[in-house]
N, C-alpha and C positions, 0 to 999 in steps of 0.2 A: 638125191635122197635116196636111200636105200629103203627096201621094204621086206619084211619078213612076215610069212603068212603061216600060222599054226593052227590046230583045231582046238588046242587045250595046253595052257601053262599051268604046272602042278608044283607047288613048292615042296622041298624036300621036308619030311616030318620034322616038326620042331622049328622050322625056319620061317623067314619072312622074304615074301617077295618085293623086291624094290624095283621101282620103274622110274628110270631117269635119275639124273643127278641133280645136286643142288644148283637152282638156277635155271633148270630145264622146265618146260612147260609140256604137260602130257595131257592130249586132248582125246576124248572119248565121243564116239558118235552118240547122236540122240538116242536115248532109250537102251543104251548099251549096258547100263547098269540098272538092274531093277531092284525096288526095294525088297521085294520078297527073297531075293538071293543074297542080300546082305545080313550080316549078324542082327537077330532081333528085328528081322523084316525091315531094316534100314530106319529103325526109329532111334531118335534120340529123346531124352528127358529133359525137359526146361520147367523149374519151379514145380516139380513133381508131375508134369504132364508129359505124356508120351507124344511125340511128333514126328510123322513120317517125312523123310527127306522130300523137299519140295513143298512139305505143308505148311501151314501157320496156325498159330494160336493167339488169342489174346490174353496178355498178360496183365496181372492184377498189381499194379505198382502202388507203392506206400506213399504217403505224403508227409514231407517233413514241415515243421512249422516254419514261418518266415517272420523276420523282424524288420520294423519300419521306423520306429522311434520310441523314445522314452521320455515323460513329461512328469516333473522337471527332470533336467538331465545334469543339474549340479545341486547336491543336497549337503546338509550337515550331519554331524555324526549322531544326534538325536533319531529316533524312529520317524520315518518320512513316507507318505504315501506317493507311489508313483503309477502312472498310467501307461502301459505298454502297448503299442499299436503294431499290428503285424497281419499274420493271416494263418489259417489252418490250425488254430489253437483248438484243443481238445479239452473237455472238463475233466479234472483241474490239472494244468501243466505244474511240473516242477521248475522253480525258477531260483538260480544260483548266481551270486555276484563273484567274479573272479578277479582279485587284485592284479593288475597287469604287471606289476613289479616283482612281486613275491609269490604270485600263483595261489595264495591263500583264498579258500572258498568259504563263502558265507551264504547260507540258504536264506531265502526271504522269510520274515516273520509270519507273513499271512499271504495267500495268494487267491484271488477271486476271479473267476470266470466270468466275463461280461458278455462276450460272444466269440465267434471264430476268429474275429479280427481284433479283439481287444481284451486284456486282462489287467487288473489293478494288484498291485503288490505293495507290501509295507517292509521297508529295509531297516535294520539297525546296522550301520557300518561304523565301527569304532576308529577305524584306521583312515587317515587321509590318503588320498591318491585317485588314480584312474581304475575304472573296473569294466571288465568284459562281462557280458550276460549269457548264462546258459540256460536256455529254455526246453524242457523235455515233456512231450505229451505221454499219458500214461502207456502208450503202446510202444514207447521206447524211442521213437522219432524225435529228433532234436535240432536245434539251431544253436551255434555260439557265435555270438557278435564280435566286432572289434571292441576297443575301448570307447564305450559311449556313455558312461556314468562317471561323474567326478564327485568326490566327497571332499569338502573344504569348509574350514571354519569361515565364517562371514565376520566382517569387521566387527571389531568390539572396542566401543568407546571408552577411553580413559579419563576424557576430561568431562567432569560433571555438567550436567544440563544447568541451565540458569544464568546468571549474570556474568559477564567475562570482564566488568569493570565500569568505571565512570571516566568520562574525559571531557575536555573542554574544546571550544572552537579554535582552531588553529594549532591544536597540539598535534605533533608528529609521532607517530606510534610504530614501533618495530619488534615488540616483545611478546604480543599476543599470540600464544601457540596453543592449537587444539590438536588432540591425538586420539588415534583409533588404530589398535593393531589389526595387521592383515590388509590394511587400505592401501591402495596405491594412488587414489585420487580423491579430491574433496570437491565440492560444489555447492553453492548457495541453491537450495532446492525451493524455498519460499521466503517471502519478507526480503529484508534489505538490511545492508551495513549501512553504518552512518556515511553520509556523503563525504566522499573524499578518500574512503577506506576501500581495500579490494582483499579477497582471499587468494593466497598464493599456494598452490597445492604442491605436495610433496609425498614421499613414500612413508606413510605411518602417521604423518603429521602434517598440518598446513599452519601458514602464519596469516595474521590479519596485519596489514602495514598500510601506511600512508599518512596523510595529514588530514585532520578532521576540518570539514569546510568552515571557514569563518561566517558563511552566510546563515548558520543555525542560529537563530535568534532567541529561541526560548528552549527550556529544559525539555529534551525529548527522548524518550526510550524507543530504541530500535530492536524490533523481534525479528529473529530470522531462523530457519532451520537449515542445518549444513548436512548433506548426504556424503557418507564415506562409502566408497566403492572398492571392492577387491578385484584380483585378476580374473576371478570367475563370474562377474558382474554381480555379484551378491552385494547387498547395500544394508546400511544402517542409518537412519536419520537421528538427529539430536537438535533441540531446540535452545537456542541461546537469546541473550539480550546484552546490549551495550547502550549505556547512557551518556548523553551529552548535556552536561550542566553548564548554563550561561551565567550563573550569578557571580557576583563581582568578587566574592569570597571564596569561590569554589576552586580547588586546585586539582589537576588530573591525577588520576592514579589507577593502577590496574590492580583489581582484587583477586 
């Protein structure tokens, strides 16, 4: 290792002294550089505060709001109240829903500050789809979520409530159909079908099929409620009846 000892190295006026090449390590003995000998006494400025080399400061950091959940997370197009849980909310945040497909932004109709961890908002979102949320505190700190809110039409019944017809014991049925738009499944929620019949679910419609039990010995009206459910688990219920007539002069028919 070569060693060169000099008392002073002075750069030519207007030039820069370069020590070492790229990849080299230049080591200075402890206390070889004094803050007082450096420009500005060796101070740097961080967030407006002057700090000497080797010194330290406490930085004031800004806090962004956080998002945990929105309830409910599936809504229809009509104005709906949702509760947003999270943290570091400041009265009163700006809340915007962003369509994940189009980027269209819709501001909340109302925002109520409940606490630093909860706000209540009212949305009217006319376009079905999935939405991100943008929540901004008054100081400008904000959070943007992934797609956490779904706007979807609930099932809408097309079959009128009430009687689905009158039938006789031993009659085979295959033509009774009930329909609800947007529904992906149907189920008997309460009550019961006439003995021997079953509900067969489908997309948008369901059929009631089977053979009415011959064991029904008296005129009986069966009341039941069918629940239609869509892909977002939204539901719509409708009440129906089916009557079994046992009189000798009665003939089965679907009204």
